[in-house]
Each structure stands twice: as C-alpha cells, then as structure tokens.
TIRODREN-785535 format. One record per residue: x, y, z of N, C-alpha, C in turn. Coordinates in steps of 0.001 Angstrom, whole numbers, padded with zeros to 6 digits, always signed. Example, Ala and Ser with C-alpha at 12.3 -4.5 7.8 and 13.67 -1.06 7.14 Angstrom:
// TIRODREN-785535
+013190-005690+007800+012300-004500+007800+013200-003300+007800+012850-002250+007080+013670-001060+007140+012900+000030+007870
***
This chain:
// TIRODREN-785535
+003307-007447-006791+004231-008255-006666+005051-007821-007552+006570-008328-007850+007467-008042-008494+006895-008627-009641+007933-008215-010775+008229-008311-012216+009140-009535-012315+008730-010215-011540+010212-011500-011501+010517-011591-012916+011907-011948-012389+012818-012519-013780+012174-013850-014220+011726-014402-015570+011247-015300-016016+012464-015961-016590+013643-015979-016753+014598-016484-017177+015513-017129-015853+015546-016361-015005+016190-016558-013680+015556-017400-012923+013904-017325-012549+013339-018613-012517+013600-020118-012794+013518-019847-014254+013418-021279-014669+014803-021693-014086+015475-021191-014385+016925-021611-013656+017111-022008-012076+015619-022247-011344+015708-022351-009713+014409-022580-009588+013634-022966-010240+012177-023094-009981+011682-025038-009970+012756-025889-009471+012843-027241-009422+011887-027621-008148+011734-027023-007484+011040-027082-006384+009881-026981-006412+009296-025935-007340+007982-025069-007673+007336-026305-008608+008439-026475-009331+008180-027695-010625+007558-028806-010194+007702-029352-009073+007984-030817-008413+006442-030936-007805+006250-029289-006947+005388-029421-006676+003637-029705-007542+003967-028554-008336+003268-028150-009483+002670-029479-010154+003862-030536-010513+003346-031556-011865+002850-032560-010807+003316-032492-009196+002677-033642-008743+001004-033434-008564+000494-031866-008665-000805-031972-008020-001711-031957-009852-001090-031277-010488-001395-031978-011854-001981-033095-012167-000433-034167-011903-000640-035548-011865-002564-036150-011355-002563-035563-010347-003671-035853-009286-005160-035484-010182-004776-034560-011250-006373-033598-011371-006473-035000-012616-007612-035153-012109-008836-036210-013136-009157-035167-015045-008935-035525-015819-008379-034656-016958-009245-035529-018299-010347-035579-018710-011018-036151-020015-010134-035546-021365-010013-034811-021307-008762-033960-022691-009638-032956-023703-010118-032675-023238-011221-031403-023945-011636-030288-023273-010926-030350-022292-011518-029529-021050-010432-027781-021550-011045-026475-020924-010971-025315-021258-010226-025055-019861-009465-024332-019916-008164-024703-018371-007376-023046-018386-007802-022732-017152-006745-021489-017072-005865-021636-015979-004792-021336-016474-003772-021448-015473-003202-020373-014566-003914-019917-013470-003464-018343-013095-001966-018441-012295-001117-017371-012828-000026-017595-011845+001085-018490-012529+001047-018679-014084+001998-019292-014556+002993-019969-014791+003975-018478-013884+004893-018479-014589+005780-018336-015959+006547-019377-016137+007397-019271-017165+006817-020286-018084+005948-020908-017439+004593-021855-018218+004676-023252-018735+005973-023586-017574+006491-024951-017693+005522-025925-017465+004517-025808-016302+003509-026319-015795+001963-026352-016991+001843-025038-017487+000945-024566-018122+000785-025989-019600+002518-026166-019901+002322-026750-021235+002435-028447-020340+002184-029143-019606+001995-030070-019175+000607-029753-018724+000024-028759-018518-001537-029312-018876-001921-029567-020047-001347-028869-020628-001708-028419-022413-001817-029875-023107-000763-030465-022662+000025-031880-023706-001566-033079-023223-002026-032777-021813-003276-033429-021526-004490-032928-021934-004507-032155-022599-005982-031790-022863-005960-031642-024657-005299-032610-025395-005105-032239-026731-006618-031430-027398-007941-032011-026772-009243-031276-027219-009511-030209-026779-008926-029355-025629-009246-028675-025273-008247-027262-025499-007883-026676-024654-007242-025386-024400-006334-024908-023130-005639-024305-023239-005103-023811-022059-004466-022062-022233-004992-021666-021335-004848-020365-020736-003817-020101-019587-002596-019395-020130-001629-018925-018620-000981-017683-018815-002290-017104-017036-002037-015777-016866-000934-015689-016105-000038-014592-015621+001031-014014-014641+001340-012421-014769+001214-012198-013849+000847-010413-013431+002166-010003-013985+003620-011243-014090+005262-010741-014346+005161-010789-015652+005154-009731-016626+005347-009239-017938+006824-010403-018333+007775-010226-017519+009119-011203-017859+008901-012613-017991+008073-013127-016668+007095-014259-017045+006780-014752-018429+006278-013581-017968+005266-014244-019549+006223-014200-021030+006700-013039-021002+007724-013233-021882+009118-015030-021834+009326-015129-020561+009816-016537-020799+008911-017468-021499+007788-017164-021022+006169-018587-021169+005996-018828-022723+006314-017563-023480+006181-017379-024956+007215-017769-025886+008548-017550-025080+009545-018232-025983+010173-019399-025950+009529-020111-025209+009761-021648-025152+009277-021955-026216+010267-023251-026830+009972-024338-028161+009445-025278-028026+007757-025289-027928+007495-026514-028312+006525-026815-029283+006029-027967-029385+005077-027976-030421+003513-027811-030335+002717-027481-029010+001444-027562-028910+001309-025887-029073-000027-026367-029928-000630-025741-030389-002459-025120-029731-002482-025703-028203-003872-025178-027728-003409-024784-026333-002458-023912-026610-002049-022907-025550-001498-021385-026027-001937-020864-025003-001672-019579-024854-001085-018293-023410-000556-017595-023574-000163-016675-022334-000378-015899-022656-001223-015012-021374-000995-013153-021695-000376-013099-019990-000475-011559-019911+000010-010871-019433-001646-010401-017873-001403-011101-016777-002803-010954-015697-002622-011228-014382-003589-010249-014095-003345-010731-012331-004793-011473-012081-005379-012284-010617-006130-012562-010501-007355-011867-009866-006538-011041-009614-007979-010093-008526-008121-008499-009607-008135-008711-011037-008952-008354-011748-009125-009085-013296-008727-009824-013689-009223-010724-014820-010809-010612-014445-010773-010665-015817-012669-010339-016306-013189-011423-017705-012434-012430-017566-012906-013545-018055-014076-013937-018247-014615-014366-019451-015961-015060-019316-016206-015805-018662-017288-017028-018570-017727-017850-017570-017060-019139-018431-016299-019105-018969-016236-020735-019765-014960-021547-019632-014623-021664-018457-013259-022698-018232-014056-023488-017373-013731-024775-018000-014064-025541-017217-012898-026044-015970-011948-025434-016287-010962-026011-014713-009788-024572-014912-010127-024114-013360-008811-022962-013170-008055-023922-012057-006346-023501-012330-005473-024379-011249-004239-022995-011265-004148-023295-009884-002859-022190-009850-002118-022358-008696-000835-022835-008950+000468-023376-008195+001420-022670-007765+000949-022740-006799+002746-021779-005760+002485-020360-005850+000916-019894-006195+000663-018351-006567+000348-017759-006067-000823-018343-005084-002036-017504-004908-001196-016590-002948-000366-017544-002379+000097-016576-001254+000710-015401-001851+000878-014697-002885+001279-013855-002956+000139-012695-003447-001286-013320-003576-002036-012282-003186-002856-011935-002221-002277-011042-001630-002910-010087-000182-004201-010352-000321-005134-010209-001463-006681-009957-001295-006923-011329-001764-007580-012070-000899-007645-013619-001251-008982-013613-001790-009828-012759-000624-011115-012594-001442-011795-012302-003196-010720-011231-003120-011205-010947-004600-010366-012168-005192-009601-012284-004950-008863-013921-006293-009661-014802-006140-010596-015274-005371-011412-016612-005357-012642-015706-005844-012959-014468-005746-014107-014109-006673-013913-014070-008069-013002-013977-008119-012597-013489-009697-012486-014921-010251-012296-016041-009713-011700-017364-010347-013419-017530-010399-014419-017671-009340-015337-018413-009644-016057-017591-010703-015880-016034-011192-016445-015568-012198-016057-016430-013944-015084-016652-013513-014250-017587-014811-014535-018718-014978-015166-019615-013905-015845-020620-014405-017480-020795-014832-017303-022173-015626-018467-022685-015858-019835-023181-014559-020462-022913-014197-021133-023368-013345-021067-024910-013036-020788-025132-012223-019971-026203-012033-018524-027057-012407-017761-025496-012947-016510-026093-013048-015810-026031-011925-014415-026428-012602-013641-026756-010642-012581-026045-010783-011653-025724-009174-010509-025178-009196-010055-025448-008767-008835-026279-009161-007650-026818-008174-006975-025315-007657-006354-025290-006729-004859-024336-006011-004275-024476-005000-002980-024296-004734-001909-025066-004540-001070-023732-003945-000897-024162-002641+000036-022553-002111+000800-022793-000536+001572-022049-000798+001868-022022+000708+000800-021016+002164+000276-021731+003209-000391-021914+003966+000221-021273+005513-000281-020797+006070-000136-020437+007645+000013-021775+008606+001049-021611+009616+000775-022297+010785+001708-022432+011855+002564-022858+012664+002757-022493+013951+004810-021952+013838+005376-022955+012266+006350-022434+012382+006873-021175+011090+007879-020130+011500+007809-019197+010940+008062-019756+009632+007337-018940+008858+007809-019097+007301+009545-018195+006416+009845-018673+005377+010734-017893+004841+010431-015988+004391+009259-015888+004348+008709-014859+004362+008924-013927+005687+007857-014580+006628+008014-014254+007857+009572-013811+008270+010548-014888+008076+012071-014572+008242+012209-013079+007600+012022-012853+006411+012309-011840+005732+011429-010772+006042+010621-010456+006537+009793-009364+006861+010378-008901+008528+010813-010077+009168+011711-009839+010430+012784-009085+010408+013597-009512+008870+015023-008836+008977+015084-007061+008485+013648-007057+007728+013524-005829+007274+013647-004872+008642+013716-005055+009820+012912-004238+011093+014603-003531+011639+015332-004901+010811+016767-004381+011423+017584-003441+011363+017946-003084+011809+018859-001393+011743+019021-001124+010507+020311-002218+009906+020758-001847+008680+019306-001728+007976+018672-002241+008026+017385-002565+006435+016241-001633+006573+016187-000746+007955+014803-000565+008523+014130+001007+007648+015648+001477+007504+015362+002709+006676+014706+002296+005049+015455+001461+004325+014619+000824+002694+013886+000394+002650+013313-000181+004060+011368-000905+003878+010549+000131+004706+011241+001604+005009+009994+002239+005708+008805+002105+004802+007521+001401+005177+006453+001905+005293+006154+000535+003937+006922-000949+003968+007088-001960+002926+005784-002446+003893+004758-003073+002790+003655-004076+003177+004175-005129+002969+003572-006149+003749+003589-007797+003406+003215-007802+001960+004078-008694+001192+003631-008694-000144+002805-010106-000321+003122-010939+000628+002502-012482+000637+000991-012838+001901+000446-013769+001944-000544-013553+002678-000806-015537+002906-000009-015903+004100-000194-017050+004346-001584-017608+005211-002907-018272+004685-004128-017770+005567-003849-019009+006168-004936-019144+007104-005412-020504+007998-006176-021181+007415-005628-022701+007012-006226-023404+006455-008024-023855+006804-008049-022998+008167-009535-023002+008120-010252-022226+007951-009658-021109+007194-010116-020125+006878-010739-020512+005154-010560-021364+004830-010201-021225+003202-011951-021149+003208-012996-022418+003373-014113-022458+003160-014729-021475+003224-014949-020052+004298-015401-019303+004654-015037-018221+003171-013783-018270+002835-012562-017055+001388-013967-017873+000666-014184-019308+000471-014491-019629-000956-015659-019539-000982-016920-019507+000181-018341-019659+000218-018606-017940-000609-017516-017361+000149-018129-015411+000267-018163-015290-001828-016756-016661-002431-017035-015927-003771-018155-016951-004574-018958-017624-003838-019530-019183-004640-018772-020246-004817-018042-020495-004040-017556-021640-004385-017449-022709-003149-017099-024069-003814-017649-024977-002258-015805-025873-002570-015642-026006-000871-014542-026405-001102-014735-028262-000913-014442-028890-001906-014954-030283-002355-013902-031399-001473-012138-030727-001298-010952-031478-000460-010382-030733-000228-009522-030958+000743-008430-029509+001117-007603-030748+001902-006156-030738+001569-004682-030752+002239-004086-030569+002979-003345-030344+003858-002323-030013+004726-000855-030598+005044+000139-030384+003810+001091-031270+004404+002209-030560+004621+003246-030626+005644+004322-030052+006291+005317-030603+004947+006054-029832+004209+007088-030365+003059+008190-029640+003316+009370-030333+002780+010707-029675+003184+011052-030498+001675+012627-029325+001254+013311-029705-000018+014819-029123+000762+015168-030130-000016+016925-029760+000367+017512-029154-000828+018193-028270-000981+018819-027410-001860+019863-027981-002024+020825-028602-001351+021833-029015-000822+023157-028366-000981+022986-027055-000691+023678-026413+000045+023517-024662+000617+023913-024235+001439+023333-022526+001332+022991-022018+000483+024436-021758-000537+024361-020764-001776+023426-021030-002621+023016-022731-002929+021934-022579-003616+020590-022257-003234+020583-022376-001768+019027-021999-001526+019231-020826-001785+020920-019684-001035+020589-018329-000914+020173-017742-002688+020997-018310-003687+020419-018037-005244+018959-018162-005403+017979-018984-005238+016752-019522-005202+016338-018093-004128+016385-017676-003034+016125-016592-002380+016252-015466-003163+017506-015252-003755+016995-014272-004271+016251-013674-005916+015877-014892-006324+015292-014493-007312+013840-014404-006659+013348-015165-005929+011722-015620-005287+011642-014000-004429+012918-012962-004240+012310-012396-002996+012806-011109-003511+012245-010920-004777+012129-009644-005869+011102-008383-005439+010439-008622-004647+009301-007790-003882+010266-006808-003509+011415-007651-001670+012011-007297-000846+013352-006587-001936+013802-007484-002637+015131-006778-003565+015039-005354-004268+013777-005238-004796+013259-003975-005509+013578-002802-004593+013790-003074-003773+013850-001967-002885+015554-001438-002400+016313-002004-002727+017706-002415-002524+018659-001746-003704+019618-001338-003088+020557-000768-004615+020853-002526-004772+021338-002673-005829+021891-003932-006728+023046-004599-005067+024430-003448-004983+025267-004061-004345+025052-004638-002775+023646-004434-002336+023093-004332-000976+022413-005906-000814+021773-006330-002313+021135-007479-002211+021504-008323-001560+022899-009032-002236+023136-010085-001210+023341-010383+000007+023853-008931+000715+024012-008785+002140+022675-009034+002777+021322-008494+002148+019975-008844+002792+019770-010239+002627+019798-010839+001128+019830-012409+001455+020437-013066+002006+021594-012806+002409+022565-013271+003493+022135-013696+004970+021131-011684+005406+020513-012153+006781+019507-013230+006328+018645-012798+005912+017643-013459+005642+018288-015130+005762+018779-015927+005010+019551-017251+005366+020078-017771+006366+020581-016521+007283+021378-016973+008157+020444-017714+009020+019124-016170+009469+018622-016264+010195+017037-017412+010174+016842-017483+008683+016083-018899+008438+017072-020229+008521+017742-020210+008833+018552-021623+009177+018301-021678+010981+018324-020875+011468+018093-021106+012708+016014-021346+013165+015382-021529+012023+013911-021888+011890+014236-023420+011748+014888-023567+010701+014570-024928+010070+015969-026358+010673+017053-025300+011353+018222-026323+012283+019493-026582+011297+019254-026455+009646+020839-026803+008950+020470-025846+007635+021814-025551+007479+021838-024821+005757+021238-025496+004886+020864-024677+003347+019937-025697+002578+018836-026389+003070+018306-025993+003889+016972-026719+004041+015736-025683+004272+014931-026135+003459+013330-025435+003587+012381-026177+003477+011281-025364+004953+010504-026261+005094+008905-025384+004908+007979-025882+004521+006927-024918+004463+005360-025963+004647+004483-025395+004934+003422-025961+004532+002377-025901+003513+001605-026618+003193+001406-026475+001396+000331-027215+001563-000736-026066+001294-002358-026142+001338-002910-026581-000082-003710-027617+000000-003694-028197-001791-005340-028187-001330-006088-027859-002619-007696-027466-001847-008146-028282-003695-008988-028734-003801-010515-028788-004471-011621-028349-004586-011857-027266-004968-013306-026362-005162-013973-026871-006441-015742-026595-005992-016531-026852-007552-016801-025098-007204-017316-024697-008601-018495-023762-008866-020119-023614-008460-020301-023072-007660-021837-023993-007248-022680-023037-009225-024051-023892-009076-024524-022852-010351-025300-022278-010123-025485-021555-008931-025719-020236-009478-025345-019724-010319-025789-017989-010546-024742-017500-011988-024229-016139-010877-023245-016470-010727-022197-015320-009820-021765-014168-010895-022441-012501-010624-022279-011518-011153-020838-011432-011055-019916-010227-011756-019075-009775-011959-018888-008536-011028-017766-008905-010435-017880-007365-009068-017237-006147-010291
***
C-alpha cells in the first residue's frame, strides 16, 4: 500500500467518513471496550469511537506513516486514544481487544486470509469485529478501470510488472475466509452505493489522492493525464461525470472461544 498523503486525504475524505460514521453508529458499545481500528487513516473515525468508549481505549493503526502523522497531530482532548504505524497482515498484538473495526481499508489488502487471521489473533475469545469495504460484483470498479488504463500504450511501460494493489472479494467467499481464521460471520450485507462528487474535477482530485499506488510509478508531470484517462473511461461505466458507484460489504464477525495461536 502506498504511503498515502494524510493531509491531502483529510480534504477529500467526505465519502469515506460518511460511510464509516454510519457503520460506527450501528455498533452497540457499553463504553469500556478496548478497540483496535485497522486502517485508521487520518484518525477521524478512530476519534468518533474513542468518544463512545470513555472508560475504554482505542488504538488506530495504518501502514502509511503520513496518515499516522496526520492522525497524531489532530487537536483534541481525548486521552483514551493512540496511533501507530502497523499492517494488518503482520500485526502481533496480545489477545486483549474486545472490538476490532476496519473501514474502507481491507480491499487494499491482497492477502485476505492473513488479514483475518491476524484480526482473530488480536481479539479476546468472544470478541467482535466490524469490517466494511468495497467488494466484487458485476460492475467494473474504479480500480478495475485504472488497471485497464495501465495496459494502454501510453502507460504500459511505466506499469510493467505492476501487481493489483487491491482485491474485491466475492461476498460469498467471506464466510470461508473468516472460518479459516476461527471467525464466524454473524451478519453481513452488500449495498450498492453511489456518491456524487458534484463535478468531474472534484472526482479527479479524489482519485489523485486515492491512487497513490498507481501514481507512485509515474513522473509528477504525467499524473494528471493518467488520472484523466481513468476518469474518462470510468464515466462510461457510471454514465455521467462526478458520479462514483461501488458495492459495499459490511460484516460483523465474532471470534470463536477456542484459542487461536499466532501464525
């Protein structure tokens, strides 16, 4: 995953914040839980959770140092929150979290089995997880379109050997992935979402920040042209400028009571 620009993300993350806030509000909390936020980004949602567990604590981790830098520099009065650089596929926390959440992040983790294995290993027996991210479906995603553009003659040399930095799982595969990590899917839903950025230009700015894995392979002068090519081709998928559509998987999982050894 790219070292995303935390400051830039804060300016274009209205979509992610809205969707994550909706998910957070659906979680039942007693107020004393110890929570881990996987892929916390700039910490906006982490802070929402911390405010709801005044007698507990929240740790936010993200693989991007610039995201964690942005999270740590936010001005607030919360004392039950901390942040650190961390990757869900390599984290080795003790089994002391009552709840693990991850919003808009796990589709950037190609090794889904490792992600859920490490989530389970950090949960207390009977602990819960809430995950929400983009899943697969019949409509090409914006990331699928970006991958198609990398094959164009203009860009193919720069993207030689470039592996997909994302995965959009089939929602029906989640149960088996979770079960292999000793997790049980308690409930899940798939919703066809759309977000109107209001203009083609605003959507292109969002793509520029979010496509760091792609643009890291390009000279700065070529980035706007690449983004333009992606946005132009994506408009043919959704039908009009500035519109973004995606399938969103939300799932609640529970850790089985048997002890799971760290891998």
